[in-house]
C-alpha positions, 0 to 999 in steps of 0.5 A, spaced: 651 085 754 656 089 751 651 095 751 648 094 758 655 094 762 652 098 767 646 093 769 649 088 774 643 083 773 645 082 766 653 082 767 652 077 772 650 072 767 657 073 763 660 067 766 654 063 763 656 066 756 663 064 757 662 057 759 657 056 753 663 059 749 668 055 752 664 048 751 663 050 743 670 053 742 673 046 745 669 042 741 670 046 734 675 052 735 674 054 728 666 055 729 663 060 724 669 063 721 673 065 727 667 067 732 671 063 738 677 068 737 672 074 736 669 072 743 675 071 747 678 077 744 673 082 746 672 078 753 679 079 754 680 086 751 674 089 754 674 087 761 677 092 766 684 089 769 681 088 776 676 084 773 681 079 769 681 083 763 688 084 759 688 089 753 694 086 750 692 079 750 686 081 747 690 085 742 694 078 740 688 074 740 685 079 735 691 079 731 692 072 730 684 071 728 685 076 723 691 072 720 687 065 721 680 068 718 682 074 713 676 074 710 671 075 716 671 082 717 667 082 723 674 080 727 676 087 725 670 091 727 670 087 734 678 089 734 676 096 733 670 096 738 674 092 744 681 094 743 683 100 738 678 105 740 678 104 748 686 104 747 686 110 743 691 107 738 691 112 732 696 108 728 692 101 728 685 105 727 688 108 721 691 101 718 684 098 719 680 104 716 685 103 710 683 096 710 675 097 710 675 103 705 679 098 700 674 092 702 668 096 701 670 098 694 671 090 693 665 088 696 660 093 692 664 091 686 662 084 687 655 084 690 653 077 688 658 071 690 661 068 685 665 062 687 671 062 682 672 070 682 671 071 690 676 066 692 681 070 693 678 077 695 672 075 699 673 068 701 667 063 702 660 065 701 658 064 708 663 070 710 659 075 706 654 076 712 660 078 716 663 082 711 656 086 710 655 087 718 662 089 719 662 094 714 656 097 717 659 097 724 665 100 721 661 106 718 658 107 725 664 108 728 667 112 723 661 117 724 664 118 731 671 118 729 672 126 731 669 125 737 674 118 739 680 121 737 
């Protein structure tokens, strides 16, 4: 949906998606290492104000999600995509860029999951997929950094 915002037939289905997230997130708010918070942060920050969006509220959702699920780097990538870049917040961008540079080094240094060693640095093994996706998404955003800021 995010990639086809100009197609109203697709966007008209957004209430269905939100309804499904409302149900899942009511039943299990911590579902999939913070996926509910990623959705609500993106949903709130990414919509125009006239359609009920609220970038500042979305920012708070993302910041709370990062605190609760620090090892799910996909939250940070969504924060970049749905709040930091649209708001042209260069300070927050610089902070996230610094985080991802360090995270990339840690991730590649510890390619294989080791339960004792990775507890502090990378978290549970289930986060590794999110971390890999987040690193790739950040790499894509970084390619267009000069065009964005």
